[in-house]
N, CA, C and O of each residue as an XYZ file, in Angstrom:
924
protein
N     -32.811     55.664    -22.925
C     -31.503     56.010    -22.368
C     -30.802     54.768    -21.814
O     -29.618     54.532    -22.051
N     -31.571     54.000    -21.079
C     -31.029     52.766    -20.510
C     -30.594     51.817    -21.603
O     -29.582     51.129    -21.467
N     -31.368     51.772    -22.710
C     -31.047     50.864    -23.826
C     -29.715     51.259    -24.445
O     -28.897     50.403    -24.782
N     -29.497     52.614    -24.598
C     -28.236     53.070    -25.187
C     -27.058     52.701    -24.300
O     -26.000     52.297    -24.780
N     -27.267     52.851    -22.970
C     -26.213     52.510    -22.014
C     -25.884     51.026    -22.091
O     -24.719     50.630    -22.054
N     -26.932     50.212    -22.199
C     -26.753     48.755    -22.294
C     -26.015     48.378    -23.572
O     -25.126     47.527    -23.570
N     -26.406     49.033    -24.664
C     -25.746     48.780    -25.946
C     -24.272     49.153    -25.878
O     -23.408     48.463    -26.420
N     -24.009     50.277    -25.190
C     -22.623     50.749    -25.060
C     -21.783     49.754    -24.271
O     -20.635     49.478    -24.621
N     -22.382     49.206    -23.175
C     -21.668     48.221    -22.361
C     -21.404     46.949    -23.153
O     -20.340     46.342    -23.031
N     -22.385     46.547    -23.970
C     -22.224     45.347    -24.807
C     -21.116     45.540    -25.808
O     -20.302     44.645    -26.032
N     -21.085     46.751    -26.429
C     -20.043     47.055    -27.403
C     -18.664     46.987    -26.751
O     -17.713     46.461    -27.330
N     -18.574     47.532    -25.531
C     -17.290     47.513    -24.826
C     -16.877     46.082    -24.495
O     -15.703     45.722    -24.571
N     -17.880     45.272    -24.123
C     -17.606     43.863    -23.817
C     -17.085     43.131    -25.029
O     -16.134     42.353    -24.942
N     -17.723     43.387    -26.176
C     -17.285     42.744    -27.408
C     -15.891     43.200    -27.792
O     -15.069     42.410    -28.256
N     -15.635     44.490    -27.591
C     -14.303     45.013    -27.907
C     -13.244     44.339    -27.041
O     -12.141     44.040    -27.498
N     -13.612     44.103    -25.768
C     -12.675     43.439    -24.850
C     -12.371     42.023    -25.284
O     -11.221     41.585    -25.254
N     -13.414     41.306    -25.690
C     -13.245     39.925    -26.154
C     -12.388     39.888    -27.403
O     -11.475     39.071    -27.524
N     -12.702     40.807    -28.358
C     -11.939     40.865    -29.604
C     -10.476     41.197    -29.328
O      -9.570     40.660    -29.966
N     -10.264     42.097    -28.361
C      -8.897     42.484    -28.020
C      -8.130     41.305    -27.426
O      -6.961     41.083    -27.741
N      -8.816     40.553    -26.560
C      -8.188     39.371    -25.937
C      -7.851     38.326    -26.983
O      -6.783     37.715    -26.947
N      -8.782     38.124    -27.925
C      -8.554     37.161    -28.999
C      -7.374     37.586    -29.866
O      -6.555     36.761    -30.273
N      -7.301     38.895    -30.141
C      -6.207     39.428    -30.968
C      -4.867     39.198    -30.270
O      -3.884     38.816    -30.906
N      -4.838     39.438    -28.934
C      -3.595     39.238    -28.179
C      -3.195     37.760    -28.179
O      -2.014     37.433    -28.294
N      -4.186     36.870    -28.050
C      -3.914     35.427    -28.053
C      -3.351     34.990    -29.403
O      -2.395     34.219    -29.484
N      -3.983     35.516    -30.469
C      -3.519     35.174    -31.809
C      -2.090     35.671    -32.033
O      -1.261     34.989    -32.636
N      -1.828     36.881    -31.528
C      -0.500     37.454    -31.682
C       0.546     36.645    -30.914
O       1.660     36.430    -31.390
N       0.154     36.195    -29.695
C       1.056     35.384    -28.874
C       1.395     34.075    -29.589
O       2.554     33.662    -29.636
N       0.364     33.430    -30.147
C       0.572     32.163    -30.870
C       1.482     32.381    -32.069
O       2.373     31.578    -32.347
N       1.241     33.488    -32.776
C       2.045     33.775    -33.960
C       3.500     34.043    -33.582
O       4.421     33.587    -34.260
N       3.702     34.808    -32.462
C       5.054     35.149    -32.040
C       5.818     33.939    -31.496
O       7.044     33.872    -31.585
N       5.075     32.988    -30.933
C       5.722     31.848    -30.270
C       5.401     30.522    -30.954
O       5.405     29.466    -30.322
N       5.125     30.596    -32.247
C       4.675     29.413    -32.977
C       5.704     28.275    -32.917
O       5.341     27.114    -32.728
N       6.979     28.614    -33.077
C       8.012     27.591    -33.078
C       8.100     26.898    -31.717
O       8.149     25.671    -31.632
N       8.118     27.705    -30.658
C       8.216     27.145    -29.298
C       7.024     26.253    -29.000
O       7.186     25.147    -28.483
N       5.812     26.735    -29.327
C       4.600     25.957    -29.076
C       4.601     24.649    -29.861
O       4.145     23.614    -29.376
N       5.122     24.719    -31.079
C       5.213     23.498    -31.905
C       6.145     22.485    -31.271
O       5.843     21.292    -31.231
N       7.305     22.970    -30.762
C       8.264     22.077    -30.105
C       7.652     21.451    -28.853
O       7.815     20.258    -28.599
N       6.939     22.281    -28.069
C       6.313     21.783    -26.835
C       5.283     20.712    -27.155
O       5.261     19.649    -26.534
N       4.422     21.006    -28.139
C       3.379     20.046    -28.525
C       4.004     18.752    -29.046
O       3.554     17.657    -28.711
N       5.036     18.890    -29.859
C       5.730     17.700    -30.386
C       6.334     16.881    -29.251
O       6.282     15.652    -29.260
N       6.913     17.587    -28.269
C       7.503     16.896    -27.122
C       6.481     16.129    -26.320
O       6.730     15.004    -25.888
N       5.307     16.753    -26.119
C       4.221     16.084    -25.383
C       3.772     14.832    -26.116
O       3.569     13.783    -25.505
N       3.619     14.947    -27.420
C       3.191     13.796    -28.239
C       4.216     12.666    -28.154
O       3.850     11.497    -28.024
N       5.502     13.020    -28.227
C       6.568     12.010    -28.143
C       6.539     11.289    -26.800
O       6.683     10.068    -26.740
N       6.349     12.056    -25.712
C       6.295     11.459    -24.369
C       5.122     10.500    -24.244
O       5.268      9.392    -23.728
N       3.945     10.934    -24.724
C       2.742     10.091    -24.661
C       2.945      8.797    -25.443
O       2.618      7.710    -24.966
N       3.493      8.932    -26.656
C       3.750      7.747    -27.488
C       4.782      6.825    -26.841
O       4.680      5.602    -26.938
N       5.774      7.421    -26.181
C       6.803      6.612    -25.512
C       6.203      5.825    -24.357
O       6.551      4.665    -24.136
N       5.294      6.468    -23.617
C       4.627      5.785    -22.498
C       3.776      4.634    -23.008
O       3.824      3.525    -22.476
N       2.986      4.915    -24.058
C       2.126      3.875    -24.630
C       2.964      2.725    -25.181
O       2.671      1.555    -24.934
N       4.019      3.075    -25.938
C       4.886      2.052    -26.518
C       5.638      1.267    -25.463
O       5.780      0.049    -25.570
N       6.125      1.971    -24.430
C       6.844      1.292    -23.358
C       5.962      0.308    -22.624
O       6.386     -0.798    -22.289
N       4.714      0.726    -22.373
C       3.776     -0.159    -21.677
C       3.451     -1.394    -22.509
O       3.380     -2.506    -21.987
N       3.251     -1.183    -23.821
C       2.848     -2.288    -24.700
C       4.002     -3.231    -25.016
O       3.838     -4.451    -24.992
N       5.177     -2.660    -25.314
C       6.265     -3.484    -25.839
C       7.342     -3.837    -24.807
O       8.219     -4.658    -25.075
N       7.268     -3.208    -23.620
C       8.276     -3.534    -22.612
C       7.652     -3.992    -21.296
O       7.912     -5.103    -20.835
N       6.820     -3.127    -20.687
C       6.314     -3.429    -19.345
C       5.381     -4.637    -19.320
O       5.491     -5.482    -18.431
N       4.461     -4.728    -20.287
C       3.540     -5.870    -20.303
C       4.269     -7.194    -20.488
O       4.025     -8.132    -19.729
N       5.167     -7.301    -21.485
C       5.932     -8.557    -21.623
C       6.790     -8.859    -20.394
O       6.923    -10.013    -19.986
N       7.373     -7.801    -19.806
C       8.223     -7.990    -18.629
C       7.403     -8.485    -17.451
O       7.850     -9.361    -16.711
N       6.202     -7.932    -17.265
C       5.309     -8.385    -16.195
C       4.916     -9.842    -16.392
O       4.901    -10.627    -15.443
N       4.598    -10.195    -17.641
C       4.202    -11.582    -17.940
C       5.363    -12.536    -17.666
O       5.166    -13.622    -17.122
N       6.572    -12.122    -18.046
C       7.759    -12.954    -17.827
C       8.028    -13.126    -16.329
O       8.344    -14.223    -15.870
N       7.901    -12.044    -15.582
C       8.136    -12.101    -14.130
C       7.113    -12.988    -13.440
O       7.451    -13.772    -12.554
N       5.859    -12.856    -13.856
C       4.789    -13.672    -13.272
C       5.030    -15.156    -13.509
O       4.848    -15.972    -12.606
N       5.439    -15.501    -14.720
C       5.728    -16.906    -15.053
C       6.929    -17.414    -14.263
O       6.933    -18.558    -13.808
N       7.944    -16.575    -14.097
C       9.154    -16.978    -13.377
C       8.884    -17.187    -11.890
O       9.570    -17.972    -11.236
N       7.880    -16.480    -11.353
C       7.597    -16.544     -9.914
C       6.643    -17.681     -9.551
O       6.358    -17.902     -8.374
N       6.162    -18.384    -10.539
C       5.141    -19.414    -10.307
C       5.588    -20.445     -9.271
O       4.853    -20.722     -8.323
N       6.779    -21.014     -9.438
C       7.236    -22.062     -8.532
C       7.535    -21.516     -7.140
O       7.302    -22.202     -6.145
N       8.043    -20.303     -7.060
C       8.297    -19.691     -5.750
C       6.991    -19.573     -4.959
O       6.959    -19.812     -3.752
N       5.926    -19.204     -5.653
C       4.617    -19.114     -4.996
C       4.110    -20.481     -4.569
O       3.490    -20.619     -3.515
N       4.375    -21.484     -5.384
C       3.963    -22.850     -5.018
C       4.714    -23.320     -3.766
O       4.114    -23.913     -2.869
N       6.025    -23.056     -3.704
C       6.800    -23.408     -2.517
C       6.271    -22.661     -1.288
O       6.199    -23.220     -0.194
N       5.910    -21.414     -1.482
C       5.370    -20.612     -0.388
C       4.082    -21.238      0.145
O       3.871    -21.300      1.356
N       3.227    -21.698     -0.762
C       1.943    -22.276     -0.368
C       2.095    -23.556      0.454
O       1.229    -23.879      1.266
N       3.191    -24.283      0.245
C       3.402    -25.523      1.013
C       4.393    -25.303      2.159
O       4.956    -26.256      2.699
N       4.596    -24.031      2.522
C       5.440    -23.653      3.661
C       6.909    -24.020      3.494
O       7.625    -24.192      4.480
N       7.354    -24.138      2.258
C       8.778    -24.363      1.993
C       9.421    -22.991      1.799
O       9.745    -22.592      0.680
N       9.597    -22.285      2.906
C       9.934    -20.860      2.842
C      11.349    -20.598      2.344
O      11.586    -19.592      1.675
N      12.287    -21.473      2.653
C      13.655    -21.270      2.182
C      13.736    -21.406      0.664
O      14.393    -20.605      0.001
N      13.067    -22.421      0.115
C      13.058    -22.587     -1.342
C      12.291    -21.456     -2.019
O      12.691    -20.971     -3.077
N      11.193    -21.042     -1.407
C      10.416    -19.933     -1.966
C      11.265    -18.669     -2.028
O      11.185    -17.904     -2.989
N      12.063    -18.460     -1.015
C      12.877    -17.250     -0.915
C      14.098    -17.298     -1.834
O      14.389    -16.342     -2.553
N      14.803    -18.423     -1.797
C      16.086    -18.511     -2.487
C      16.049    -19.277     -3.804
O      17.030    -19.282     -4.548
N      14.920    -19.923     -4.098
C      14.813    -20.704     -5.314
C      15.303    -22.122     -5.110
O      15.861    -22.462     -4.067
N      15.084    -22.937     -6.117
C      15.504    -24.335     -6.034
C      15.765    -24.843     -7.455
O      14.902    -24.764     -8.329
N      16.955    -25.357     -7.658
C      17.316    -25.825     -8.996
C      17.278    -24.680     -9.996
O      17.897    -23.636     -9.795
N      16.548    -24.895    -11.064
C      16.441    -23.850    -12.104
C      15.331    -22.847    -11.813
O      15.148    -21.884    -12.558
N      14.586    -23.077    -10.719
C      13.468    -22.193    -10.404
C      13.936    -21.046     -9.505
O      14.492    -21.288     -8.434
N      13.715    -19.806     -9.934
C      14.154    -18.669     -9.109
C      13.251    -18.480     -7.891
O      12.066    -18.810     -7.916
N      13.847    -17.937     -6.824
C      13.079    -17.576     -5.644
C      12.680    -16.113     -5.678
O      12.984    -15.395     -6.630
N      12.001    -15.683     -4.636
C      11.513    -14.306     -4.598
C      12.647    -13.285     -4.653
O      12.502    -12.235     -5.281
N      13.755    -13.575     -4.014
C      14.876    -12.623     -4.021
C      15.414    -12.406     -5.431
O      15.747    -11.282     -5.807
N      15.497    -13.478     -6.206
C      15.974    -13.359     -7.590
C      14.955    -12.611     -8.453
O      15.331    -11.841     -9.336
N      13.688    -12.836     -8.198
C      12.635    -12.113     -8.937
C      12.767    -10.615     -8.699
O      12.643     -9.815     -9.626
N      13.021    -10.240     -7.441
C      13.178     -8.817     -7.111
C      14.369     -8.220     -7.867
O      14.281     -7.118     -8.409
N      15.476     -8.953     -7.896
C      16.691     -8.461     -8.570
C      16.514     -8.374    -10.089
O      16.970     -7.420    -10.721
N      15.851     -9.371    -10.663
C      15.761     -9.455    -12.130
C      14.596     -8.660    -12.716
O      14.650     -8.233    -13.870
N      13.557     -8.465    -11.931
C      12.339     -7.829    -12.474
C      11.853     -6.700    -11.556
O      10.659     -6.573    -11.281
N      12.790     -5.899    -11.097
C      12.496     -4.905    -10.063
C      11.368     -3.936    -10.336
O      10.760     -3.440     -9.388
N      11.056     -3.641    -11.600
C      10.035     -2.635    -11.906
C       8.657     -3.248    -12.137
O       7.697     -2.525    -12.408
N       8.550     -4.554    -12.034
C       7.282     -5.217    -12.354
C       6.407     -5.398    -11.116
O       6.869     -5.290     -9.980
N       5.124     -5.676    -11.373
C       4.184     -5.935    -10.279
C       4.590     -7.182     -9.502
O       4.476     -7.220     -8.276
N       5.061     -8.195    -10.213
C       5.476     -9.438     -9.557
C       6.635     -9.202     -8.602
O       6.661     -9.759     -7.505
N       7.586     -8.387     -9.009
C       8.741     -8.099     -8.153
C       8.311     -7.336     -6.908
O       8.844     -7.562     -5.821
N       7.355     -6.442     -7.066
C       6.842     -5.706     -5.902
C       6.156     -6.660     -4.932
O       6.350     -6.565     -3.720
N       5.353     -7.579     -5.467
C       4.685     -8.568     -4.623
C       5.703     -9.515     -3.981
O       5.495     -9.993     -2.866
N       6.802     -9.781     -4.690
C       7.851    -10.651     -4.149
C       8.470    -10.070     -2.882
O       8.968    -10.822     -2.044
N       8.449     -8.755     -2.725
C       8.943     -8.133     -1.489
C       8.069     -8.532     -0.306
O       8.572     -8.792      0.787
N       6.767     -8.578     -0.529
C       5.848     -9.022      0.522
C       6.113    -10.490      0.869
O       6.265    -10.849      2.037
N       6.164    -11.328     -0.169
C       6.425    -12.746      0.061
C       7.760    -12.948      0.789
O       7.857    -13.778      1.694
N       8.771    -12.199      0.398
C      10.090    -12.334      1.023
C      10.026    -11.981      2.504
O      10.627    -12.655      3.340
N       9.293    -10.918      2.817
C       9.135    -10.531      4.220
C       8.479    -11.614      5.045
O       8.904    -11.892      6.167
N       7.433    -12.234      4.489
C       6.737    -13.313      5.192
C       7.678    -14.511      5.369
O       7.726    -15.111      6.442
N       8.426    -14.856      4.309
C       9.366    -15.976      4.384
C      10.418    -15.742      5.474
O      10.677    -16.624      6.293
N      11.011    -14.565      5.477
C      12.018    -14.259      6.495
C      11.416    -14.330      7.899
O      12.067    -14.792      8.836
N      10.176    -13.871      8.039
C       9.496    -13.949      9.331
C       9.368    -15.397      9.787
O       9.648    -15.730     10.939
N       8.944    -16.244      8.867
C       8.758    -17.658      9.185
C      10.088    -18.361      9.472
O      10.134    -19.334     10.225
N      11.155    -17.866      8.872
C      12.482    -18.458      9.074
C      13.204    -17.872     10.290
O      14.335    -18.254     10.592
N      12.546    -16.946     10.981
C      13.126    -16.368     12.190
C      14.136    -15.272     11.949
O      14.865    -14.890     12.864
N      14.193    -14.755     10.728
C      15.119    -13.667     10.400
C      14.325    -12.353     10.390
O      13.945    -11.831      9.341
N      14.098    -11.852     11.591
C      13.105    -10.790     11.767
C      13.547     -9.436     11.221
O      12.719     -8.676     10.721
N      14.820     -9.129     11.309
C      15.300     -7.849     10.762
C      15.101     -7.812      9.245
O      14.691     -6.790      8.694
N      15.393     -8.926      8.574
C      15.177     -9.001      7.128
C      13.696     -8.938      6.800
O      13.294     -8.319      5.815
N      12.888     -9.581      7.630
C      11.433     -9.520      7.432
C      10.948     -8.078      7.487
O      10.164     -7.648      6.641
N      11.412     -7.339      8.477
C      11.029     -5.929      8.631
C      11.487     -5.109      7.425
O      10.760     -4.242      6.941
N      12.696     -5.393      6.950
C      13.252     -4.679      5.805
C      12.371     -4.849      4.564
O      11.996     -3.866      3.925
N      12.044     -6.096      4.229
C      11.285     -6.347      2.997
C       9.816     -5.945      3.127
O       9.237     -5.414      2.179
N       9.217     -6.191      4.275
C       7.823     -5.781      4.457
C       7.700     -4.254      4.442
O       6.706     -3.707      3.965
N       8.714     -3.584      4.964
C       8.696     -2.119      4.966
C       8.776     -1.533      3.569
O       8.281     -0.432      3.327
N       9.404     -2.268      2.634
C       9.533     -1.793      1.249
C       8.272     -2.031      0.427
O       8.082     -1.419     -0.624
N       7.420     -2.916      0.906
C       6.247     -3.318      0.122
C       5.084     -2.348      0.339
O       4.720     -2.051      1.477
N       4.507     -1.859     -0.758
C       3.351     -0.955     -0.715
C       2.171     -1.599     -1.436
O       2.341     -2.234     -2.477
N       0.996     -1.432     -0.886
C      -0.197     -1.993     -1.524
C      -1.440     -1.251     -1.067
O      -1.456     -0.629     -0.005
N      -2.485     -1.327     -1.891
C      -3.807     -0.816     -1.512
C      -4.803     -1.953     -1.313
O      -5.971     -1.726     -1.000
N      -4.316     -3.185     -1.501
C      -5.190     -4.346     -1.343
C      -5.545     -4.528      0.132
O      -4.674     -4.517      1.001
N      -6.843     -4.696      0.396
C      -7.337     -4.741      1.773
C      -6.764     -5.918      2.559
O      -6.314     -5.744      3.692
N      -6.777     -7.099      1.974
C      -6.325     -8.289      2.694
C      -4.803     -8.364      2.796
O      -4.258     -8.659      3.860
N      -4.122     -8.096      1.683
C      -2.656     -8.167      1.694
C      -2.076     -7.063      2.571
O      -1.094     -7.277      3.282
N      -2.688     -5.879      2.516
C      -2.222     -4.780      3.362
C      -2.341     -5.121      4.842
O      -1.431     -4.845      5.623
N      -3.464     -5.723      5.227
C      -3.646     -6.133      6.623
C      -2.625     -7.193      7.011
O      -2.058     -7.148      8.103
N      -2.391     -8.152      6.110
C      -1.413     -9.215      6.378
C       0.000     -8.649      6.516
O       0.786     -9.115      7.340
N       0.311     -7.643      5.704
C       1.630     -7.014      5.795
C       1.860     -6.433      7.184
O       2.876     -6.712      7.820
N       0.901     -5.613      7.657
C       1.093     -4.954      8.942
C       0.992     -5.929     10.115
O       1.606     -5.716     11.160
N       0.219     -6.992      9.940
C       0.146     -8.030     10.964
C       1.503     -8.720     11.107
O       1.994     -8.908     12.220
N       2.105     -9.096      9.977
C       3.413     -9.759      9.992
C       4.519     -8.802     10.436
O       5.449     -9.200     11.138
N       4.410     -7.554     10.027
C       5.406     -6.553     10.422
C       5.376     -6.362     11.941
O       6.419     -6.306     12.592
N       4.168     -6.262     12.491
C       4.042     -6.152     13.942
C       4.598     -7.363     14.651
O       5.261     -7.231     15.680
N       4.336     -8.551     14.113
C       4.848     -9.793     14.711
C       6.377     -9.799     14.745
O       6.983    -10.211     15.734
N       6.991     -9.339     13.654
C       8.462     -9.302     13.590
C       9.030     -8.351     14.641
O      10.032     -8.655     15.288
N       8.381     -7.198     14.805
C       8.833     -6.252     15.838
C       8.674     -6.836     17.237
O       9.522     -6.619     18.103
N       7.590     -7.577     17.461
C       7.395     -8.233     18.756
C       8.537     -9.204     19.038
O       9.033     -9.277     20.163
N       8.953     -9.951     18.010
C      10.007    -10.953     18.178
C      11.339    -10.329     18.585
O      12.125    -10.952     19.298
N      11.594     -9.095     18.132
C      12.852     -8.438     18.524
C      12.611     -7.475     19.694
O      13.472     -6.663     20.033
N      11.430     -7.582     20.300
C      11.036     -6.811     21.485
C      11.018     -5.302     21.245
O      11.270     -4.510     22.154
N      10.720     -4.930     20.024
C      10.530     -3.513     19.701
C       9.016     -3.251     19.749
O       8.343     -3.184     18.721
N       8.513     -3.106     20.967
C       7.068     -3.067     21.159
C       6.435     -1.777     20.653
O       5.277     -1.775     20.235
N       7.174     -0.699     20.688
C       6.651      0.575     20.180
C       6.314      0.483     18.696
O       5.241      0.908     18.267
N       7.244     -0.078     17.911
C       6.992     -0.232     16.470
C       5.970     -1.325     16.187
O       5.253     -1.266     15.188
N       5.903     -2.321     17.064
C       4.872     -3.356     16.916
C       3.487     -2.732     17.061
O       2.596     -2.991     16.253
N       3.313     -1.918     18.083
C       2.034     -1.234     18.304
C       1.706     -0.330     17.128
O       0.568     -0.298     16.659
N       2.714      0.409     16.647
C       2.510      1.297     15.502
C       2.085      0.513     14.265
O       1.197      0.947     13.532
N       2.711     -0.637     14.026
C       2.393     -1.458     12.844
C       0.965     -1.998     12.920
O       0.213     -1.919     11.949
N       0.598     -2.545     14.078
C      -0.755     -3.071     14.222
C      -1.787     -1.957     14.048
O      -2.821     -2.153     13.409
N      -1.501     -0.798     14.616
C      -2.435      0.324     14.490
C      -2.585      0.796     13.050
O      -3.686      1.150     12.629
N      -1.491      0.807     12.291
C      -1.564      1.186     10.879
C      -2.421      0.196     10.101
O      -3.221      0.588      9.251
N      -2.250     -1.086     10.397
C      -3.070     -2.105      9.741
C      -4.537     -1.937     10.057
O      -5.388     -2.079      9.179
N      -4.841     -1.634     11.316
C      -6.238     -1.431     11.741
C      -6.822     -0.196     11.056
O      -7.953     -0.221     10.570
N      -6.051      0.867     11.023
C      -6.543      2.137     10.465
C      -6.749      2.069      8.957
O      -7.745      2.579      8.443
N      -5.802      1.437      8.235
C      -5.826      1.470      6.770
C      -6.530      0.276      6.126
O      -7.116      0.406      5.051
N      -6.472     -0.889      6.782
C      -6.906     -2.097      6.088
C      -7.875     -2.968      6.890
O      -8.083     -4.135      6.556
N      -8.457     -2.415      7.927
C      -9.314     -3.230      8.787
C     -10.554     -3.725      8.043
O     -11.192     -2.970      7.308
N     -10.883     -4.994      8.241
C     -12.101     -5.588      7.700
C     -12.571     -6.658      8.682
O     -11.926     -6.894      9.703
N     -13.683     -7.297      8.375
C     -14.276     -8.230      9.340
C     -13.377     -9.427      9.638
O     -13.512    -10.055     10.688
N     -12.464     -9.748      8.727
C     -11.543    -10.870      8.951
C     -10.291    -10.418      9.700
O      -9.948    -10.973     10.744
N      -9.612     -9.405      9.155
C      -8.321     -9.001      9.728
C      -8.466     -8.078     10.935
O      -7.587     -8.051     11.797
N      -9.559     -7.324     11.011
C      -9.745     -6.363     12.104
C      -9.599     -6.984     13.485
O      -8.781     -6.517     14.277
N     -10.370     -8.028     13.797
C     -10.251     -8.621     15.138
C      -8.892     -9.278     15.395
O      -8.430     -9.304     16.535
N      -8.249     -9.806     14.352
C      -6.922    -10.416     14.517
C      -5.906     -9.350     14.915
O      -5.143     -9.529     15.864
N      -5.905     -8.243     14.181
C      -4.968     -7.160     14.477
C      -5.240     -6.556     15.852
O      -4.307     -6.262     16.599
N      -6.514     -6.372     16.185
C      -6.862     -5.810     17.490
C      -6.429     -6.723     18.624
O      -5.938     -6.249     19.649
N      -6.605     -8.024     18.452
C      -6.195     -8.965     19.500
C      -4.683     -8.922     19.703
O      -4.209     -8.902     20.839
N      -3.925     -8.908     18.607
C      -2.466     -8.818     18.717
C      -2.055     -7.522     19.409
O      -1.159     -7.511     20.253
N      -2.727     -6.429     19.039
C      -2.437     -5.134     19.649
C      -2.737     -5.168     21.142
O      -1.939     -4.689     21.948
N      -3.892     -5.736     21.516
C      -4.262     -5.827     22.927
C      -3.263     -6.636     23.730
O      -2.933     -6.275     24.860
N      -2.778     -7.729     23.156
C      -1.803     -8.573     23.851
C      -0.507     -7.814     24.110
O       0.078     -7.928     25.188
N      -0.052     -7.030     23.110
C       1.168     -6.237     23.306
C       0.953     -5.192     24.394
O       1.814     -5.007     25.254
N      -0.190     -4.507     24.364
C      -0.487     -3.546     25.423
C      -0.468     -4.231     26.789
O       0.091     -3.706     27.751
N      -1.084     -5.402     26.859
C      -1.149     -6.127     28.127
C       0.242     -6.548     28.591
O       0.576     -6.412     29.768
N       1.048     -7.057     27.666
C       2.391     -7.521     28.020
C       3.304     -6.375     28.455
O       4.208     -6.568     29.269
N       3.064     -5.187     27.911
C       3.901     -4.034     28.270
C       3.342     -3.261     29.460
O       3.901     -2.240     29.861
N       2.235     -3.752     30.026
C       1.689     -3.152     31.239
C       0.713     -2.016     31.030
O       0.289     -1.380     31.996
N       0.345     -1.746     29.783
C      -0.634     -0.691     29.503
C      -2.030     -1.316     29.539
O      -2.645     -1.563     28.502
N      -2.513     -1.566     30.759
C      -3.740     -2.345     30.933
C      -4.992     -1.599     30.464
O      -5.932     -2.216     29.962
N      -5.006     -0.292     30.624
C      -6.189      0.464     30.192
C      -6.355      0.402     28.677
O      -7.474      0.272     28.180
N      -5.240      0.494     27.935
C      -5.297      0.392     26.472
C      -5.628     -1.041     26.049
O      -6.361     -1.260     25.084
N      -5.084     -2.005     26.778
C      -5.389     -3.407     26.474
C      -6.881     -3.667     26.642
O      -7.506     -4.302     25.793
N      -7.446     -3.173     27.738
C      -8.876     -3.369     27.996
C      -9.724     -2.704     26.919
O     -10.692     -3.291     26.435
N      -9.362     -1.475     26.545
C     -10.116     -0.756     25.507
C     -10.043     -1.491     24.176
O     -11.024     -1.533     23.434
N      -8.894     -2.066     23.874
C      -8.707     -2.795     22.610
C      -9.531     -4.077     22.596
O     -10.183     -4.388     21.599
N      -9.501     -4.821     23.700
C     -10.287     -6.051     23.781
C     -11.787     -5.754     23.696
O     -12.542     -6.499     23.071
N     -12.203     -4.666     24.328
C     -13.626     -4.304     24.302
C     -14.065     -3.852     22.912
O     -15.232     -3.990     22.547
N     -13.125     -3.312     22.144
C     -13.436     -2.942     20.757
C     -13.750     -4.194     19.927
O     -14.640     -4.182     19.076
N     -13.013     -5.255     20.188
C     -13.307     -6.534     19.515
C     -14.697     -7.017     19.917
O     -15.482     -7.462     19.080
N     -14.984     -6.920     21.206
C     -16.279     -7.379     21.722
C     -17.442     -6.622     21.099
O     -18.485     -7.207     20.807
N     -17.262     -5.321     20.897
C     -18.367     -4.499     20.373
C     -18.474     -4.545     18.851
O     -19.577     -4.530     18.306
N     -17.324     -4.600     18.158
C     -17.341     -4.528     16.696
C     -17.392     -5.892     16.005
O     -17.990     -6.038     14.940
N     -16.758     -6.882     16.625
C     -16.630     -8.189     15.958
C     -17.048     -9.340     16.880
O     -16.276    -10.280     17.070
N     -18.239     -9.284     17.449
C     -18.648    -10.314     18.420
C     -18.770    -11.716     17.826
O     -18.619    -12.707     18.541
N     -19.043    -11.806     16.518
C     -19.230    -13.119     15.881
C     -17.942    -13.706     15.314
O     -17.948    -14.825     14.799
N     -16.853    -12.977     15.400
C     -15.573    -13.491     14.903
C     -15.005    -14.505     15.901
O     -15.406    -14.503     17.065
N     -14.076    -15.372     15.467
C     -13.437    -16.296     16.422
C     -12.812    -15.564     17.600
O     -12.882    -16.030     18.737
N     -12.191    -14.401     17.320
C     -11.587    -13.600     18.389
C     -12.663    -13.029     19.305
O     -12.493    -12.982     20.523
N     -13.767    -12.599     18.711
C     -14.853    -12.020     19.495
C     -15.508    -13.018     20.427
O     -15.936    -12.660     21.524
N     -15.589    -14.282     19.991
C     -16.253    -15.306     20.805
C     -15.449    -15.703     22.041
O     -16.003    -16.270     22.982
N     -14.155    -15.412     22.046
C     -13.337    -15.779     23.204
C     -12.768    -14.565     23.941
O     -11.971    -14.713     24.867
N     -13.179    -13.374     23.531
C     -12.531    -12.176     24.060
C     -12.902    -11.882     25.510
O     -12.173    -11.157     26.187
N     -14.002    -12.416     25.999
C     -14.414    -12.147     27.385
C     -13.356    -12.606     28.379
O     -13.159    -11.964     29.411
N     -12.679    -13.702     28.084
C     -11.661    -14.181     29.033
C     -10.458    -13.235     29.065
O      -9.807    -13.084     30.099
N     -10.170    -12.600     27.927
C      -9.084    -11.617     27.898
C      -9.485    -10.361     28.677
O      -8.689     -9.790     29.421
N     -10.732     -9.951     28.485
C     -11.252     -8.792     29.225
C     -11.226     -9.076     30.725
O     -10.799     -8.239     31.520
N     -11.689    -10.264     31.095
C     -11.705    -10.638     32.512
C     -10.306    -10.671     33.107
O     -10.100    -10.243     34.243
N      -9.340    -11.180     32.340
C      -7.966    -11.255     32.822
C      -7.384     -9.871     33.086
O      -6.723     -9.651     34.101
N      -7.633     -8.941     32.166
C      -7.119     -7.580     32.327
C      -7.803     -6.877     33.500
O      -7.152     -6.197     34.292
N      -9.112     -7.048     33.601
C      -9.850     -6.429     34.719
C      -9.353     -6.958     36.052
O      -9.278     -6.208     37.026
N      -9.013     -8.239     36.109
C      -8.481     -8.829     37.353
C      -7.120     -8.210     37.675
O      -6.829     -7.926     38.837
N      -6.298     -8.003     36.667
C      -4.984     -7.370     36.895
C      -5.147     -5.939     37.385
O      -4.412     -5.481     38.260
N      -6.120     -5.240     36.808
C      -6.341     -3.840     37.189
C      -6.885     -3.707     38.604
O      -6.680     -2.689     39.264
N      -7.576     -4.736     39.064
C      -8.178     -4.709     40.398
C      -7.164     -5.020     41.511
O      -7.431     -4.786     42.690
N      -6.000     -5.550     41.117
C      -5.001     -5.934     42.129
C      -4.387     -4.716     42.820
O      -3.533     -4.867     43.693
């Protein structure tokens, strides 16, 4: 009896599968033209992406990289005005951004431009360009937020300076940049009178990065804050 019941359930299951398959086949048959157009459209898009990458984006990236070579060299020797604005026939970072806006080089040029403006004392422009630059690179990301915080400090926007340093610490902290960002953050807290946060920040350097240059001298900063708190 149980075997017959089991057989009956199996038959019903098979009937259900066959029915579903029949409905699917009918749907495909009824909508064959639409499905063909959709599939053709997908293929065209994929081919366009592949072709665009091979025949447009790659050559454009290579051209932008070659054009930015001298700007990077000027940047390395601290010739920030020439790096930013170009010199003679050599384009600067600003021209690279305008001419090659969709390339990796142009995106990196926004970072370089922000650093150049910072060094030239044009802090609002530095904030503008650094704010536009996005990266997942650990070192460059930390440098971006370090410079962004510095620019905010220069215009006495301490709230955004603290926010920038904290973002750098949270997203890009490493054994090199971590203690640098923390020290800058602690100094801003100390200068704005938030001594408890300054002390906590300095002690974080002491506990996490004792062998770093910042860690080896942090006791005097801790002592200074503790003396202020005791007054």
